[in-house]
PLY file of the C-alpha trace (Angstrom):
ply
format ascii 1.0
element vertex 263
property float x
property float y
property float z
element edge 262
property int vertex1
property int vertex2
end_header
-17.39 -2.59 -2.05
-19.53 -0.21 0.13
-23.40 -0.67 0.20
-23.95 2.96 1.07
-26.09 4.98 -1.22
-25.65 8.41 0.14
-22.42 10.46 0.68
-21.00 10.05 4.26
-20.67 13.01 6.45
-17.04 14.11 6.44
-15.77 13.41 9.78
-13.97 15.99 11.96
-10.28 16.25 10.92
-7.28 17.16 13.06
-6.06 20.75 12.85
-2.73 21.40 11.06
-1.17 22.33 14.50
-2.23 18.87 16.02
-0.91 17.06 12.99
2.49 18.98 13.04
2.68 18.01 16.83
2.01 14.37 15.83
4.72 14.48 13.19
7.30 16.11 15.58
6.45 13.47 18.23
6.93 10.60 15.81
10.39 11.94 14.59
11.37 12.26 18.24
10.34 8.74 18.95
12.21 7.43 15.94
15.42 9.12 17.25
15.05 7.83 20.79
14.14 4.34 19.69
16.92 4.30 17.25
19.61 5.12 19.91
18.18 3.73 22.98
16.30 0.48 22.01
18.31 -2.82 21.54
19.30 -3.79 18.08
16.37 -5.53 16.49
13.79 -3.99 18.67
14.84 -0.51 17.30
13.71 -1.63 13.86
10.31 -2.68 15.34
9.74 0.42 17.23
10.71 2.59 14.14
8.34 0.69 11.80
5.65 1.25 14.29
6.41 4.96 14.56
6.25 5.34 10.81
3.08 3.32 10.66
1.64 5.75 13.23
2.81 8.67 11.10
1.05 7.28 7.90
-2.23 6.78 10.01
-1.98 10.40 11.30
-1.32 11.81 7.74
-4.21 9.64 6.38
-6.51 11.10 9.14
-5.43 14.69 8.67
-5.64 14.66 4.77
-8.18 12.09 3.73
-10.28 11.95 6.86
-9.59 8.33 7.91
-6.58 6.66 9.23
-6.18 4.27 6.22
-6.53 7.32 3.90
-3.22 6.44 2.32
-4.77 3.37 0.73
-7.82 5.19 -0.91
-7.56 5.92 -4.53
-9.43 8.20 -7.07
-12.46 5.90 -7.12
-12.81 6.06 -3.34
-11.67 2.43 -2.99
-8.81 0.77 -1.31
-6.04 -0.10 -3.67
-3.56 -3.02 -3.52
-0.68 -1.23 -5.19
-1.04 1.74 -2.51
-0.99 -0.85 0.22
2.28 -2.57 -1.44
3.84 0.86 -1.61
2.90 1.62 1.95
4.47 -1.73 3.19
7.70 -1.45 1.40
8.22 2.38 2.33
7.67 1.46 5.95
9.80 -1.64 6.00
12.67 -0.47 3.98
12.95 2.95 5.51
12.68 1.52 9.08
15.43 -1.00 8.21
17.75 1.55 6.72
17.26 3.95 9.79
17.73 0.98 12.32
21.09 0.19 10.67
22.00 3.82 10.49
21.34 4.40 14.23
23.30 1.36 15.18
26.24 2.40 12.92
26.19 5.94 14.25
26.24 4.56 17.98
29.26 2.28 17.05
31.03 5.37 15.52
31.37 3.83 11.98
33.27 6.25 9.81
30.55 6.54 7.31
27.24 5.48 9.14
24.94 6.21 6.18
26.98 4.25 3.72
24.55 1.17 3.69
24.40 -0.87 0.52
21.21 -1.88 -1.13
21.58 -4.94 -3.22
20.05 -4.94 -6.84
17.68 -7.63 -5.72
15.99 -5.41 -3.30
16.22 -2.39 -5.73
14.53 -4.66 -8.35
11.75 -5.58 -5.97
11.11 -1.84 -5.15
11.11 -1.07 -8.78
8.58 -3.73 -9.62
6.39 -2.38 -6.80
6.76 1.30 -8.01
6.00 0.13 -11.51
2.68 -1.41 -10.48
1.90 1.71 -8.34
2.38 4.06 -11.45
1.07 1.66 -14.13
-2.03 0.58 -12.29
-3.80 4.07 -12.49
-2.58 4.61 -15.93
-4.29 1.28 -17.09
-7.44 2.01 -15.42
-7.45 5.66 -16.93
-8.04 4.04 -20.29
-11.50 2.61 -19.11
-12.89 5.89 -17.91
-14.08 6.90 -21.45
-16.04 3.80 -22.06
-19.76 3.50 -21.51
-20.89 0.39 -19.88
-24.01 -1.54 -21.16
-27.02 -0.68 -18.92
-27.52 -4.32 -18.32
-23.99 -4.61 -16.63
-24.70 -1.54 -14.35
-28.07 -3.08 -13.44
-26.60 -6.29 -12.62
-23.65 -4.72 -10.37
-26.31 -2.68 -8.48
-28.45 -5.85 -7.95
-25.49 -7.99 -6.62
-23.99 -5.16 -4.72
-27.40 -4.12 -3.15
-27.21 -0.61 -4.38
-29.57 1.55 -6.36
-28.92 1.50 -10.20
-28.96 5.26 -10.12
-26.16 5.24 -7.37
-23.96 2.98 -9.24
-24.49 5.01 -12.58
-23.68 8.33 -10.79
-20.66 7.09 -9.09
-19.01 4.98 -11.89
-16.14 6.44 -13.90
-16.38 4.90 -17.20
-16.53 1.13 -16.63
-14.88 1.55 -13.26
-16.71 1.14 -9.92
-16.53 3.93 -7.75
-17.71 4.69 -4.19
-19.76 7.83 -3.31
-17.29 8.84 -0.49
-13.91 8.06 0.76
-15.50 6.83 3.90
-17.09 4.02 1.87
-13.84 2.44 1.08
-13.27 -0.82 2.68
-10.39 -3.47 3.17
-12.18 -5.87 0.99
-11.74 -3.61 -1.83
-8.04 -4.86 -1.98
-9.24 -8.21 -3.35
-12.20 -7.14 -5.60
-12.32 -6.20 -9.24
-12.11 -2.66 -10.39
-14.91 -2.62 -12.88
-18.60 -2.85 -12.79
-18.37 -6.32 -14.42
-16.12 -7.80 -11.63
-16.43 -5.54 -8.71
-18.55 -8.15 -6.95
-16.05 -10.90 -7.52
-12.68 -12.03 -6.07
-9.77 -10.89 -8.22
-7.31 -13.78 -8.17
-4.46 -11.71 -9.68
-4.82 -9.29 -6.73
-5.01 -12.08 -4.15
-1.80 -13.65 -5.57
-0.03 -10.36 -5.35
-1.05 -9.66 -1.84
0.14 -13.08 -0.61
3.65 -12.57 -2.36
3.91 -9.20 -0.95
3.08 -10.59 2.53
5.56 -13.39 2.18
8.35 -11.15 0.95
7.75 -8.46 3.67
7.68 -11.05 6.44
10.81 -12.77 5.09
12.66 -9.57 4.65
11.57 -8.34 8.29
12.94 -11.67 9.69
16.25 -11.18 7.87
16.64 -7.42 9.18
15.87 -8.66 12.91
18.27 -11.47 12.53
21.05 -9.39 11.09
20.59 -6.80 13.79
20.60 -9.22 16.69
23.47 -11.24 15.33
26.55 -11.72 17.67
28.84 -9.89 15.19
26.49 -7.95 12.97
27.40 -6.96 9.52
25.43 -3.77 8.99
27.13 -2.52 5.81
24.42 -3.56 3.63
20.62 -4.49 3.85
19.46 -8.17 3.51
19.46 -9.75 0.11
16.57 -11.63 -1.33
17.00 -14.52 -3.89
16.97 -14.31 -7.64
14.10 -16.80 -7.75
11.77 -14.74 -5.44
12.51 -11.71 -7.24
11.60 -13.48 -10.52
8.31 -14.87 -9.13
7.50 -11.40 -7.53
7.87 -9.91 -11.21
5.67 -12.56 -12.68
3.04 -11.82 -10.04
2.95 -8.19 -10.94
2.90 -8.81 -14.63
-0.21 -11.01 -14.09
-1.81 -8.28 -11.80
-1.26 -5.42 -14.34
-2.35 -7.89 -17.29
-5.58 -8.63 -15.49
-6.24 -4.85 -15.02
-5.59 -4.21 -18.83
-8.41 -6.78 -19.82
-11.95 -5.57 -20.19
-14.28 -7.24 -17.61
-17.57 -5.05 -18.38
-19.88 -5.15 -21.29
-19.79 -1.83 -23.02
-22.32 -0.21 -25.52
0 1
1 2
2 3
3 4
4 5
5 6
6 7
7 8
8 9
9 10
10 11
11 12
12 13
13 14
14 15
15 16
16 17
17 18
18 19
19 20
20 21
21 22
22 23
23 24
24 25
25 26
26 27
27 28
28 29
29 30
30 31
31 32
32 33
33 34
34 35
35 36
36 37
37 38
38 39
39 40
40 41
41 42
42 43
43 44
44 45
45 46
46 47
47 48
48 49
49 50
50 51
51 52
52 53
53 54
54 55
55 56
56 57
57 58
58 59
59 60
60 61
61 62
62 63
63 64
64 65
65 66
66 67
67 68
68 69
69 70
70 71
71 72
72 73
73 74
74 75
75 76
76 77
77 78
78 79
79 80
80 81
81 82
82 83
83 84
84 85
85 86
86 87
87 88
88 89
89 90
90 91
91 92
92 93
93 94
94 95
95 96
96 97
97 98
98 99
99 100
100 101
101 102
102 103
103 104
104 105
105 106
106 107
107 108
108 109
109 110
110 111
111 112
112 113
113 114
114 115
115 116
116 117
117 118
118 119
119 120
120 121
121 122
122 123
123 124
124 125
125 126
126 127
127 128
128 129
129 130
130 131
131 132
132 133
133 134
134 135
135 136
136 137
137 138
138 139
139 140
140 141
141 142
142 143
143 144
144 145
145 146
146 147
147 148
148 149
149 150
150 151
151 152
152 153
153 154
154 155
155 156
156 157
157 158
158 159
159 160
160 161
161 162
162 163
163 164
164 165
165 166
166 167
167 168
168 169
169 170
170 171
171 172
172 173
173 174
174 175
175 176
176 177
177 178
178 179
179 180
180 181
181 182
182 183
183 184
184 185
185 186
186 187
187 188
188 189
189 190
190 191
191 192
192 193
193 194
194 195
195 196
196 197
197 198
198 199
199 200
200 201
201 202
202 203
203 204
204 205
205 206
206 207
207 208
208 209
209 210
210 211
211 212
212 213
213 214
214 215
215 216
216 217
217 218
218 219
219 220
220 221
221 222
222 223
223 224
224 225
225 226
226 227
227 228
228 229
229 230
230 231
231 232
232 233
233 234
234 235
235 236
236 237
237 238
238 239
239 240
240 241
241 242
242 243
243 244
244 245
245 246
246 247
247 248
248 249
249 250
250 251
251 252
252 253
253 254
254 255
255 256
256 257
257 258
258 259
259 260
260 261
261 262
């Protein structure tokens, strides 16, 4: 979490015209990459273009490129990161397949099947994204013990008054969006555990990373195959989806527990 004790000055944000130009440019790049880049590389180019688009929108709306990851407590959220990763990867894969099918004049180029394993994985991620803030909202009406606030301020190197002013119930919050850091992804959400490594978050991060890398490798392999079958997106195994679900269950259960002493 940030050690800043004063609100950061809001940075200059791009105009709506500049943002619109960036969006239009990204759309053009996606179309060019989809049709003119060799199969496999078209997926990489589209994924990079979508990433640039998210960075531009984050800068335009939140004031910083990684704004899509910043939540209501002005900290970076792991569930938001996961949604961003799967949005980019799956959308890029679908578009890459579609452009190749259009180029080869398939009768129904957009008829690309998505296996239930992938739908389950997307559903698990979406559930965490929705459930996480709902769980945290239950802690915004709680009043932390003054000793817990003082201890958090001491360990974080902040003033007690700053922690007290920024907190939302027992939830730790930063003063400004610019105070959010990547280390927030692995720290606890409450005053009582914000200065500790959250193992449930760490586990979910690694499972997300492994799943994304494996899925990307499968996409590139299918696109670069000598006789590619592009009628459906790659399929993940039953076991992996089950482990992924268990990891998310642990992540949400950890959020539901109280980690801060209250009055």
